[in-house]
C-alpha positions as CSV (number, residue, x, y, z in Angstrom):
1,M,104.6,222.4,136.9
2,T,106.8,219.7,134.6
3,V,109.4,220.9,131.6
4,L,112.1,219.5,129.6
5,Q,115.7,220.1,131.9
6,E,118.6,220.6,130.1
7,V,121.3,218.0,130.6
8,A,124.9,219.9,130.6
9,P,126.8,218.5,128.0
10,P,130.5,218.1,127.3
11,S,133.0,220.4,126.6
12,V,133.5,219.9,122.8
13,G,137.1,221.9,122.3
14,F,137.5,224.8,121.0
15,A,138.4,223.3,117.6
16,T,135.0,221.7,117.1
17,E,133.5,224.4,118.8
18,R,134.6,226.2,115.3
19,R,133.8,223.8,113.0
20,M,130.8,223.5,114.2
21,L,129.9,227.1,114.1
22,A,131.6,227.4,110.2
23,L,129.0,224.5,109.3
24,I,125.8,226.3,111.2
25,C,126.8,229.7,109.2
26,S,127.3,228.0,106.2
27,A,123.8,226.3,106.4
28,A,121.9,229.7,107.5
29,F,123.9,231.2,104.4
30,L,122.5,228.9,101.8
31,V,119.0,228.8,103.6
32,F,118.6,232.4,103.5
33,V,120.0,233.0,99.8
34,Q,117.0,230.5,98.6
35,T,114.7,232.6,101.4
36,F,115.1,236.0,99.6
37,M,116.3,235.0,95.9
38,V,112.6,235.1,95.3
39,A,111.6,238.3,96.2
40,P,113.4,240.6,93.8
41,L,111.9,237.7,90.9
42,I,108.6,238.6,91.6
43,P,108.1,240.7,88.6
44,R,109.9,237.5,86.6
45,L,107.8,234.9,87.8
46,S,104.6,236.5,87.4
47,T,105.4,237.0,83.4
48,V,106.5,233.5,83.7
49,F,104.0,231.8,85.3
50,A,101.1,234.6,83.3
51,S,99.8,235.3,86.9
52,P,99.7,238.5,89.0
53,I,102.3,240.0,91.2
54,G,99.8,239.7,94.1
55,W,99.7,236.1,93.8
56,V,103.3,235.6,93.5
57,A,104.1,237.3,96.3
58,L,102.2,234.7,98.1
59,A,105.5,232.2,97.8
60,V,107.1,234.2,100.2
61,P,104.5,234.2,103.1
62,A,103.9,230.3,101.6
63,Y,107.6,229.4,102.5
64,V,108.6,231.3,106.0
65,V,105.1,230.9,107.8
66,P,104.7,227.2,107.5
67,Q,108.6,227.1,108.6
68,G,107.5,229.0,111.3
69,I,104.8,226.5,112.5
70,A,107.3,223.8,112.1
71,T,109.6,225.0,114.1
72,L,107.3,224.3,117.2
73,W,108.0,220.5,116.9
74,G,111.5,221.0,115.5
75,G,112.9,221.8,118.5
76,P,111.2,218.7,120.9
77,I,112.4,216.6,118.1
78,S,116.0,217.8,118.5
79,D,115.7,217.4,122.3
80,R,114.2,213.6,121.9
81,F,116.7,212.8,118.8
82,G,119.5,214.8,119.0
83,R,120.6,218.5,117.5
84,R,122.7,216.8,114.9
85,G,120.5,214.1,113.5
86,V,117.6,216.9,113.0
87,I,120.4,219.3,111.2
88,L,121.9,216.6,108.8
89,V,118.6,215.3,107.6
90,S,116.7,218.9,107.1
91,L,119.5,220.1,105.5
92,L,119.0,217.4,103.0
93,L,115.4,217.4,102.5
94,F,115.9,221.0,101.7
95,A,118.8,220.2,99.1
96,V,116.3,217.8,97.6
97,L,112.9,220.0,97.5
98,T,115.0,223.2,95.9
99,A,115.9,221.6,94.0
100,V,112.1,219.8,92.7
101,T,110.9,223.5,93.3
102,A,113.0,224.3,90.1
103,S,110.2,222.0,88.1
104,A,107.2,224.4,89.0
105,E,105.4,225.1,85.7
106,R,102.7,227.0,87.2
107,V,102.3,228.9,90.3
108,G,100.1,226.7,92.1
109,E,102.9,224.2,92.0
110,F,105.7,226.8,92.5
111,I,103.5,227.8,95.8
112,V,102.9,224.3,96.9
113,W,106.9,223.3,96.6
114,R,107.8,226.5,98.6
115,V,105.4,225.3,101.2
116,V,106.8,222.0,101.9
117,T,110.3,223.4,101.4
118,G,109.6,226.0,104.4
119,V,108.7,222.7,106.5
120,S,111.8,221.1,106.0
121,A,114.3,224.7,106.6
122,A,112.9,224.1,109.9
123,G,115.1,222.0,111.1
124,I,118.3,224.0,110.2
125,V,119.0,227.7,111.4
126,P,116.6,227.5,114.6
127,I,118.3,223.9,116.1
128,G,121.5,225.2,114.6
129,L,121.2,228.1,117.1
130,T,120.0,225.8,119.9
131,L,123.1,224.2,119.3
132,I,125.2,226.9,120.0
133,G,123.4,227.4,122.7
134,D,124.4,224.3,124.2
135,V,127.8,224.7,123.3
136,V,128.8,228.2,123.6
137,P,128.9,229.9,127.3
138,F,126.2,232.7,127.7
139,E,129.0,235.3,128.3
140,R,130.5,235.0,124.9
141,R,127.5,233.4,123.3
142,G,126.7,236.8,121.6
143,H,129.8,236.6,119.6
144,A,129.0,233.4,118.2
145,V,125.5,234.6,117.5
146,G,126.8,237.4,115.9
147,W,128.8,234.9,113.4
148,L,125.6,233.1,112.5
149,F,122.9,236.0,112.2
150,G,126.2,237.9,110.1
151,A,126.2,234.7,108.0
152,I,122.1,235.1,107.7
153,A,122.5,238.7,106.8
154,G,124.9,237.6,104.1
155,G,122.8,235.3,102.1
156,T,119.9,237.7,102.5
157,A,121.5,239.9,100.4
158,T,123.5,237.7,98.6
159,G,120.1,236.0,97.6
160,A,118.4,239.4,96.8
161,A,121.0,240.2,94.6
162,A,121.6,236.7,92.6
163,G,117.9,236.7,92.1
164,A,117.6,239.9,90.4
165,L,121.1,240.0,88.9
166,L,121.6,236.1,87.5
167,E,118.2,235.0,86.6
168,Q,118.3,236.8,83.5
169,L,121.6,235.1,82.8
170,V,120.9,231.2,83.5
171,G,117.1,231.4,84.6
172,W,115.4,231.1,87.6
173,Q,115.5,227.1,87.9
174,S,119.2,226.8,87.7
175,L,119.2,229.3,90.8
176,F,117.3,226.8,92.5
177,L,119.5,224.0,91.7
178,G,122.5,225.8,92.4
179,V,121.5,226.3,96.1
180,A,120.4,222.4,96.1
181,T,123.5,221.1,94.9
182,L,125.6,223.5,97.4
183,C,123.4,222.3,100.4
184,A,123.9,218.8,99.5
185,L,127.7,219.4,99.2
186,L,127.9,220.8,102.9
187,A,125.6,218.0,104.2
188,V,128.2,215.6,102.7
189,A,130.9,217.7,104.3
190,A,129.6,218.1,107.8
191,V,129.2,214.3,107.8
192,A,132.6,213.6,106.9
193,G,134.2,216.4,108.7
194,Q,132.2,215.5,111.6
195,A,131.6,219.5,112.0
196,L,128.6,218.8,114.3
197,P,128.9,217.1,118.0
198,L,127.4,214.3,119.4
199,L,126.0,216.1,122.5
200,P,123.7,213.9,125.3
201,R,120.3,214.2,124.7
202,P,118.1,216.8,126.8
203,V,115.4,214.6,128.6
204,A,112.3,215.0,126.4
205,G,108.6,214.2,127.4
206,S,105.5,213.9,126.1
207,R,103.4,215.6,123.8
208,R,101.9,217.3,126.9
209,A,105.1,217.9,128.2
210,V,105.8,219.4,125.2
211,M,102.8,222.2,125.5
212,R,103.6,222.5,129.3
213,G,107.0,223.5,128.3
214,Y,105.5,226.0,125.8
215,L,103.0,227.3,128.5
216,N,106.4,227.6,131.2
217,L,108.0,229.5,128.4
218,L,105.1,232.1,127.8
219,S,104.8,232.7,131.5
220,Q,107.9,234.4,131.8
221,P,107.8,238.3,131.6
222,R,111.5,238.3,129.6
223,A,110.2,235.5,127.3
224,R,106.9,237.3,126.0
225,R,108.8,240.9,125.6
226,T,111.4,238.8,123.6
227,Y,109.3,236.7,121.5
228,G,106.6,239.9,121.1
229,Y,109.6,241.9,119.7
230,V,111.0,239.1,117.5
231,M,107.7,238.6,115.5
232,L,107.3,242.5,115.2
233,N,111.1,243.5,114.4
234,A,110.5,240.7,111.7
235,I,107.0,242.1,110.5
236,L,108.7,245.7,110.0
237,I,112.2,244.4,108.2
238,S,110.4,241.8,106.0
239,G,107.5,244.2,104.7
240,V,109.8,246.9,103.8
241,F,113.0,244.4,102.1
242,T,110.1,241.6,100.2
243,W,109.3,244.8,98.2
244,L,112.0,246.6,97.7
245,G,112.4,244.4,94.3
246,V,108.8,246.3,93.6
247,Y,109.9,249.7,94.7
248,L,113.0,250.2,92.6
249,H,110.9,248.9,90.2
250,D,108.5,251.0,90.1
251,R,110.4,254.2,91.8
252,F,113.4,254.1,89.4
253,G,112.5,251.9,86.6
254,L,115.6,249.7,87.2
255,D,115.4,246.6,86.0
256,G,116.7,243.2,87.3
257,V,120.4,243.8,87.3
258,G,119.9,247.4,88.3
259,I,117.6,246.2,91.5
260,G,120.4,243.4,92.2
261,L,123.2,245.7,92.2
262,V,120.9,248.4,95.0
263,L,120.2,245.2,97.2
264,L,123.6,243.4,97.1
265,G,124.3,246.5,99.6
266,Y,121.8,244.8,102.3
267,G,123.6,242.9,104.5
268,I,126.7,244.4,104.3
269,P,126.6,245.5,107.6
270,G,125.5,241.9,109.3
271,L,128.8,240.7,107.2
272,V,131.0,243.2,108.2
273,F,130.0,244.1,111.7
274,G,127.8,240.8,113.0
275,P,130.3,239.5,115.2
276,L,131.6,242.9,116.7
277,I,127.9,243.9,117.4
278,G,127.5,240.6,119.3
279,R,130.5,241.0,121.6
280,L,129.5,244.7,122.2
281,A,126.4,243.5,123.7
282,D,128.3,240.3,125.3
283,R,130.7,243.3,126.9
284,Y,127.7,245.9,127.2
285,G,124.3,244.5,127.4
286,R,121.2,244.6,125.3
287,A,119.5,247.2,127.1
288,R,120.3,250.0,124.5
289,I,121.1,247.7,121.4
290,I,117.8,246.5,120.6
291,P,116.0,249.6,120.8
292,L,118.5,251.6,118.6
293,G,118.0,248.8,116.3
294,V,114.2,248.9,115.9
295,A,114.5,252.8,115.7
296,L,117.1,252.1,112.7
297,T,114.6,250.4,111.3
298,G,111.6,252.7,111.3
299,L,114.1,255.5,110.0
300,C,115.0,253.8,106.9
301,A,111.5,252.7,106.4
302,L,110.7,256.8,106.4
303,L,113.8,257.7,104.5
304,L,112.5,255.3,101.5
305,A,109.2,257.1,102.0
306,L,110.8,260.4,101.0
307,P,111.8,261.2,97.3
308,L,115.5,260.1,97.8
309,P,117.8,259.6,94.6
310,L,118.9,256.3,94.0
311,N,121.6,256.6,95.8
312,G,120.2,258.1,98.9
313,A,117.7,254.9,98.7
314,R,120.7,252.8,98.9
315,V,122.1,254.1,102.0
316,A,118.5,253.7,103.3
317,I,118.5,250.0,102.5
318,V,121.8,249.6,104.0
319,L,120.7,250.9,107.0
320,L,118.1,248.6,107.1
321,S,120.2,245.7,107.1
322,L,122.1,246.9,110.0
323,G,118.5,247.7,112.1
324,F,118.5,244.2,111.9
325,D,121.6,243.2,112.8
326,L,121.5,245.3,116.0
327,T,118.3,243.7,116.8
328,H,117.2,240.1,116.2
329,P,120.8,238.3,117.3
330,S,120.5,240.4,120.9
331,L,117.1,239.0,120.8
332,A,118.1,235.3,119.7
333,A,120.7,235.0,122.4
334,I,118.2,236.3,125.4
335,T,116.1,233.4,123.7
336,T,119.2,231.2,124.5
337,D,119.2,231.7,128.0
338,L,115.7,231.5,129.0
339,Q,114.3,229.4,131.6
340,G,112.9,225.6,130.4
341,G,113.9,223.4,127.6
342,R,116.4,225.5,125.4
343,G,114.8,223.4,122.2
344,Q,111.5,224.5,122.8
345,A,112.7,228.1,123.6
346,V,114.5,228.7,120.4
347,A,111.7,226.5,118.4
348,L,109.1,229.6,119.6
349,M,111.8,232.4,118.5
350,A,112.4,230.8,115.3
351,F,108.2,230.4,115.2
352,S,107.9,234.5,115.9
353,L,110.7,235.2,113.4
354,F,109.2,233.6,110.4
355,T,105.3,234.2,111.2
356,G,106.8,237.7,111.4
357,F,108.1,237.6,108.1
358,G,105.5,236.2,106.3
359,L,102.9,238.7,108.1
360,G,105.1,241.3,106.9
361,S,105.0,240.7,103.7
362,L,101.2,240.6,103.5
363,L,101.0,243.6,105.9
364,F,102.7,245.3,103.6
365,Q,100.9,244.4,100.4
366,L,97.8,245.3,102.9
367,A,99.2,249.0,103.2
368,M,100.0,249.3,99.7
369,V,96.7,250.6,99.5
370,L,98.2,254.1,101.1
371,G,101.1,253.8,98.0
372,F,104.6,253.1,98.6
373,A,105.3,256.4,100.4
374,G,101.9,255.8,102.1
375,A,102.9,251.8,103.5
376,L,106.6,252.9,104.4
377,M,105.6,255.5,106.4
378,L,103.0,253.7,108.6
379,F,105.7,251.0,109.3
380,G,108.4,254.0,110.4
381,V,106.0,255.3,112.6
382,V,105.1,251.8,114.2
383,A,108.7,251.3,114.6
384,W,109.5,254.2,116.3
385,V,106.9,253.7,118.8
386,A,108.1,250.2,119.4
387,A,112.0,251.6,119.8
388,A,110.6,253.8,122.4
389,A,109.0,251.1,124.0
390,A,112.1,249.0,123.8
391,V,114.1,251.2,126.1
392,F,112.2,250.6,128.9
393,L,111.3,246.8,128.3
394,F,114.5,245.5,127.4
395,R,116.1,248.4,130.5
396,E,117.1,245.2,132.7
397,E,119.3,243.2,129.5
398,R,122.6,244.0,130.8
399,P,125.7,242.6,131.6
400,R,126.4,239.9,134.0
401,K,128.8,240.6,136.8
402,T,129.7,236.7,136.7
403,A,130.5,234.5,134.1
404,G,128.0,231.3,133.4
405,R,124.5,230.9,133.6
């Protein structure tokens, strides 16, 4: 069976590697600020657009699901044209479309711009992760991936907090314009500082070869369980997190400022402990870390279903972030080590992740017929069952005795 083959890249040097990681982490931070600043804005945008909350909430899956689908071609395109070019073009398009989103006057327009912006984002974080896989050896890749997902966690927290805290001061349009400006400046800095290395391109094949590459990946048991847990983990995290703004408003009567202050805690564990968690995964393996993270996600959902005081909810939200930090970076590092084209392997991981984000929001919305407590209990029980299964499924993800791949 023909698959895309990797071309071993030359050493880029530690200084270049650090510049590359700083650029990719900064871009990931901004992408996730834009992604998650919408969630706490749902009640406000419902008023602005004179539209039901259920319709406005569709802006979340309308962004992440097209992004997930687009990643399936983003990886092969980066195999053909190079990682650096795809990342830079995607970052510029993302900046332009994020700015244009601020012009929406109706909920339909807003959702359409979210769709095309999600497609443009498909070439940023997933291809950045692929580039990390190209450059950083597997025996210390977890540390680098930890930095990346620490930035993602920080962007998630900052976006959620900024959406709630700053909207009342500057308006929702200014939030989008601010992110767009920072993305454009980052793209200019990336070109001027040559932050992204130009590597030899992998040998890219035809469309038929691309399809065979994906089928080859899915034929591997290690790949199937990894992608399955990427999607399941994203569903569980996103389902709870996307609705936290509405939950805090309904449960505690918080306004935008109060919601923002609570959500600010989400992402702190990733910023503080992300690289450390990655280093521990490199040293001790991922066999225990992945089940622990999924179990912690379930625990947080169950805690939020209880009549906790506000401070208790704050703690549960912080721990929910830690659950993601324990699981997804480890799963992402595994995808960079699968047999086959790395661009396609990471693209399929990103597809699973962003599709899971969209499905999580929709499924939690459907589960709301049980009320907030019932929906949270359902998600928590599913997470605990998945954690128990993960102990068995990921038991072989242990440290390697020899360096290299």
